[in-house]
C-alpha positions in Angstrom: -30.4 1.4 -30.7 -33.3 3.0 -30.1 -34.6 3.6 -26.4 -35.9 1.0 -24.3 -36.7 -0.6 -21.3 -32.9 -2.6 -22.2 -31.0 0.5 -23.1 -29.4 2.0 -19.9 -26.4 0.6 -18.4 -28.0 -0.8 -15.0 -30.7 -3.0 -17.1 -27.2 -4.0 -19.5 -25.2 -4.3 -16.6 -22.1 -2.8 -18.2 -21.1 0.8 -19.1 -18.5 3.8 -17.9 -19.4 6.8 -16.2 -16.4 9.6 -16.7 -17.2 12.7 -14.3 -14.7 15.4 -15.4 -13.5 17.1 -12.9 -9.7 19.5 -11.9 -8.5 19.9 -8.8 -10.7 22.5 -7.9 -13.0 19.9 -6.7 -10.7 19.2 -4.1 -9.1 22.8 -3.6 -11.6 26.0 -3.9 -9.4 29.0 -5.3 -10.4 32.9 -5.7 -12.5 34.4 -8.3 -13.8 31.4 -9.1 -16.1 30.5 -6.6 -19.3 29.6 -8.6 -16.8 27.1 -10.7 -15.6 25.5 -7.5 -18.5 24.7 -6.0 -19.5 23.4 -8.7 -16.6 21.3 -9.5 -17.3 20.3 -5.8 -20.8 19.2 -6.2 -19.5 17.1 -9.0 -16.9 15.5 -6.6 -19.2 15.0 -4.2 -22.1 13.4 -6.4 -19.2 10.8 -8.0 -18.3 9.4 -4.4 -22.0 8.6 -3.9 -23.1 7.3 -7.0 -19.9 5.0 -7.0 -20.9 3.7 -3.1 -24.1 3.4 -4.7 -22.6 1.1 -7.6 -20.8 -0.9 -5.3 -23.4 -1.7 -3.3 -25.3 -3.1 -6.4 -22.7 -5.2 -7.1 -23.1 -3.9 -10.8 -20.5 -4.0 -13.8 -21.5 -0.2 -14.4 -18.0 1.5 -13.4 -17.9 5.4 -12.5 -14.3 6.9 -12.1 -13.4 10.6 -12.3 -10.8 12.7 -14.0 -9.0 15.5 -12.3 -7.8 17.9 -15.0 -5.4 20.8 -14.6 -5.8 24.3 -16.5 -6.5 24.1 -19.9 -6.2 25.9 -23.4 -9.5 26.6 -23.9 -12.3 29.3 -25.5 -13.7 29.6 -21.9 -11.6 32.4 -20.8 -12.0 34.2 -24.0 -16.0 34.9 -23.2 -16.2 34.4 -19.6 -17.8 37.1 -18.2 -15.2 38.8 -15.8 -15.0 42.5 -14.0 -11.2 42.1 -13.4 -8.8 45.0 -14.6 -7.3 42.1 -16.8 -7.7 39.5 -19.2 -8.5 36.4 -17.4 -6.4 33.4 -18.0 -6.3 29.9 -16.4 -3.1 29.3 -13.8 -0.3 28.4 -15.2 1.0 25.6 -16.0 -1.4 25.9 -19.1 -2.2 22.5 -20.9 -3.3 22.0 -24.4 -6.8 20.1 -24.5 -6.1 17.0 -26.4 -3.9 16.0 -23.2 -7.0 16.0 -21.2 -9.3 13.9 -24.1 -6.2 11.2 -24.2 -7.0 11.2 -20.3 -10.6 11.0 -20.7 -10.8 8.1 -23.2 -8.0 6.2 -21.6 -10.4 6.2 -18.0 -13.0 5.6 -20.1 -10.7 1.8 -21.1 -9.9 1.4 -17.9 -12.6 2.4 -15.3 -11.5 0.5 -12.3 -8.9 3.6 -10.7 -11.4 5.8 -8.1 -9.8 8.9 -10.8 -7.1 9.9 -12.1 -5.2 12.9 -11.9 -3.7 14.7 -15.0 -0.7 17.0 -15.0 2.0 17.5 -12.2 0.3 21.0 -10.8 -2.8 18.8 -10.2 -0.9 16.4 -8.5 1.0 19.3 -6.6 -2.5 21.0 -5.6 -4.2 17.8 -3.9 -1.3 16.5 -1.9 -0.7 20.3 -0.6 -4.5 20.6 -0.1 -4.1 17.3 1.7 -1.3 18.1 4.0 -1.5 21.7 4.6 -4.7 23.3 3.6 -3.9 26.3 5.8 -0.7 27.2 4.0 -2.1 27.0 0.5 -5.3 29.6 1.8 -2.7 32.0 2.4 -0.3 31.1 -0.8 -3.2 31.3 -3.1 -4.7 35.0 -1.6 -1.1 36.2 -2.1 -0.9 34.4 -5.9 -4.2 33.8 -6.9 -5.2 37.2 -8.3 -1.9 37.6 -10.1 -2.1 34.2 -11.9 -5.5 34.3 -13.1 -5.1 37.4 -15.0 -2.7 38.6 -18.5 -0.4 41.5 -18.9 -3.0 42.8 -21.2 -6.4 45.3 -20.1 -9.5 43.6 -20.5 -11.7 45.3 -23.2 -15.4 46.4 -21.9 -16.9 44.5 -25.8 -15.3 41.3 -25.0 -18.1 38.5 -25.6 -20.0 36.8 -22.3 -21.3 33.5 -22.4 -23.3 33.9 -18.5 -26.2 35.3 -20.6 -26.4 33.8 -24.5 -24.4 31.6 -26.5 -21.7 32.8 -28.0 -20.8 30.1 -30.2 -23.7 29.6 -31.7 -23.4 30.6 -35.5 -19.6 30.4 -35.2 -17.4 27.2 -34.4 -14.4 28.5 -32.3 -13.0 24.9 -31.6 -11.2 23.3 -28.5 -8.4 25.9 -28.2 -8.0 29.3 -26.5 -5.8 32.2 -27.3 -2.5 30.1 -25.1 -1.1 28.1 -28.0 2.1 29.4 -27.7 2.6 28.3 -24.2 0.4 25.6 -24.0 2.0 22.1 -23.0 0.6 18.9 -25.1 2.1 16.2 -22.9 2.4 15.7 -19.6 5.2 13.1 -17.6 2.8 12.6 -14.6 -0.2 11.7 -16.7 1.5 9.5 -18.6 3.5 7.5 -15.9 -0.1 7.6 -13.9 -1.0 5.6 -17.1 1.6 3.4 -16.8 3.2 2.7 -13.5 1.8 -1.0 -13.3 4.5 -1.2 -15.5 6.6 1.5 -14.7 7.2 -1.3 -11.3 7.4 -4.2 -12.9 10.5 -2.8 -14.8 11.7 -1.6 -11.9 11.7 -5.3 -10.0 12.7 -6.6 -13.4 16.0 -4.3 -13.4 16.9 -5.3 -9.5 16.4 -9.2 -10.4 19.1 -8.8 -13.1 21.9 -6.5 -11.1 21.4 -9.3 -8.8 22.2 -11.9 -11.2 24.9 -9.8 -12.3 26.3 -9.2 -9.0 25.9 -12.7 -6.9 28.7 -11.3 -4.6 26.8 -8.7 -2.9 25.1 -10.8 -0.6 27.6 -12.2 -0.2 29.4 -9.0 1.1 26.7 -7.8 2.9 26.5 -10.4 4.7 30.3 -10.5 5.9 29.6 -6.3 6.9 26.5 -7.2 8.6 28.7 -9.7 11.1 31.7 -7.2 11.0 30.7 -5.5 14.2 32.8 -2.8 16.3 35.7 -4.3 15.1 35.6 -7.9 15.4 35.1 -10.2 13.0 33.0 -13.1 14.1 34.0 -16.6 11.1 31.0 -19.1 11.7 32.2 -22.8 12.2 30.2 -25.8 12.3 29.4 -25.6 15.7 27.2 -22.0 15.1 23.4 -24.1 15.2 23.8 -25.8 18.3 24.9 -23.1 19.9 22.4 -21.0 19.2 20.4 -23.8 19.9 21.5 -23.9 23.5 21.6 -20.4 23.9 18.1 -20.1 23.9 17.3 -22.8 25.8 19.5 -21.3 28.3 21.3 -24.1 28.9 25.0 -22.4 28.4 27.1 -21.9 31.2 28.5 -18.6 32.0 31.9 -20.3 32.6 32.2 -20.8 29.0 31.3 -17.1 27.9 34.1 -16.9 24.8 35.3 -20.7 25.1 33.9 -22.0 21.7 35.6 -23.0 18.8 34.3 -20.3 16.8 37.6 -18.4 16.0 37.3 -14.7 16.7 39.7 -12.4 14.9 40.2 -9.2 17.1 40.4 -6.2 14.3 41.0 -2.4 16.0 37.2 -0.5 15.9 37.5 3.0 15.9 38.8 5.1 18.7 40.8 1.6 19.9 44.4 2.3 19.7 47.1 -0.6 18.6 48.0 -3.1 20.6 44.3 -2.8 22.6 41.5 -5.5 22.0 38.2 -5.4 22.0 36.9 -8.9 22.1 35.6 -11.2 24.7 37.9 -12.0 27.5 39.1 -16.0 26.7 37.7 -18.7 29.7 39.5 -19.6 32.7 40.5 -23.2 32.1 38.7 -24.6 34.9 35.5 -22.7 33.1 37.0 -25.2 29.9 36.3 -28.4 31.5 33.2 -27.7 32.7 31.6 -26.5 29.2 33.6 -30.0 28.0 31.6 -31.5 30.7 28.2 -30.4 29.5 28.4 -30.6 25.7 30.6 -33.2 24.7 28.8 -34.3 21.8 29.2 -30.5 20.3 32.3 -29.6 21.4 33.5 -25.9 22.9 30.6 -23.6 22.4 30.7 -19.6 23.3 27.9 -18.4 24.9 
């Protein structure tokens, strides 16, 4: 479609903007201060743009993908003055994993952002909870983790001042194919968390159907309090109503037709009882006069 007044996303009222960030958008790391600034700026721009689109009520969507360390040629021609060759902070992932995440985000822009890779999720959570501790951790490990054991060559190409791949396409992969990961369980689970939750709920329901006596057994355990198993009778609801209304006579305590079976509770010797004391004959007569229609009741 040639450029024109209706070619933009807002005039067409459709489209998706996918911002490609990384864990560094939230958590700056040593030796990459300029890169950290750029990713933080992208994160801020994404948040502002998302708010503006929501305010406008448009169907244009905006989402962001936070990537982990990726095996790209970036570290083959980055300007470095370190004594050893540069590398991304492990674990390193293949660029195809990042590409699949970006495509999925473009097709499912309803989520605010996507985290890709277990290292990304761990870093963002740790930075939100204990950022000061993460400062100290990166101060100890952030320098060595971004360098290999190889000495840096002085004649390494640098793309800061001029384009290195002008005459040669270096592809999408860097030199870390031997240890880069092609898949991420975290990324897969993040894309399918709705289906996983539904499957777990279905399994719970299926288990309940296969074990119909479970709820009954749980209820029996809950009624077995301090070694006294109370066997409920037909007067239970009336008794509860009487207690809530405050009409139960204190002299009626323990005089219901509900049977109370005393069983030894932990720490009680045989022969001792931990049940309530039976009412006196006078108390029983008072209870009978008070509730002749519903029988005896216990307080």
